[in-house]
C-alpha positions in Angstrom: -1.6 30.7 32.6 1.1 28.2 33.2 3.3 26.8 30.4 4.0 23.1 30.0 6.6 21.0 28.1 5.9 17.6 26.7 7.8 14.9 28.6 10.4 13.1 26.5 9.0 9.6 25.7 10.0 7.2 23.0 7.3 5.9 20.7 7.3 3.5 17.7 6.0 4.8 14.4 6.0 4.1 10.7 5.1 6.3 7.8 2.3 5.0 5.6 3.6 5.2 2.0 0.7 3.4 0.4 3.1 0.5 -0.6 3.6 -0.7 3.0 0.0 -1.3 4.0 0.5 -5.1 4.6 3.5 -4.3 6.9 1.4 -1.8 8.9 -1.6 -4.2 9.2 0.8 -6.9 10.4 2.3 -4.6 13.0 -1.0 -3.2 14.2 -3.0 -6.4 14.0 -6.7 -6.1 14.9 -6.3 -2.3 15.6 -6.5 -1.4 11.9 -8.2 -2.4 8.7 -8.0 -1.5 5.0 -11.0 -1.0 2.6 -10.4 1.8 0.2 -8.0 3.4 2.6 -6.3 2.6 5.9 -8.3 3.0 9.1 -6.8 2.9 12.6 -8.9 1.9 15.6 -8.1 4.5 18.2 -9.4 5.0 21.7 -11.7 7.7 20.2 -13.0 5.5 17.4 -11.9 4.7 13.9 -9.6 7.3 12.2 -9.0 7.4 8.5 -5.3 7.6 7.6 -4.0 9.2 4.4 -0.8 8.3 2.6 2.0 10.2 4.2 0.6 10.0 7.7 2.7 8.4 10.5 1.1 5.6 12.4 2.1 5.9 16.0 2.1 3.3 18.8 1.6 5.3 22.0 3.0 4.7 25.4 0.0 2.6 26.5 0.0 0.4 23.4 -2.6 2.5 21.6 -2.3 3.3 17.8 -3.3 6.5 16.0 -2.4 8.3 12.8 -0.5 11.6 12.8 -0.1 14.1 10.0 3.6 14.5 8.9 3.9 18.2 9.8 2.7 17.5 13.4 4.9 14.4 13.7 8.0 16.2 12.5 7.4 19.1 14.9 6.8 16.8 17.8 9.2 13.8 17.4 12.9 13.2 16.5 14.5 10.0 15.5 16.2 8.1 18.4 19.7 7.0 17.4 
């Protein structure tokens, strides 16, 4: 079995605090909606986000939610 390393790519992301819903909806546009919670329209269908999730804009312009522990293990802040 071969081993692989994820290529370094820069992404845009914002953590959903519950208080910044309008900011996220403005950023994502038609790719999200809010009813009782935040939903992100992904390539695999609509995904429910929970407060604390990071909303990521991928390298092809797609959006998706990511749990904080996975985000912090995968990404580091670009300075």
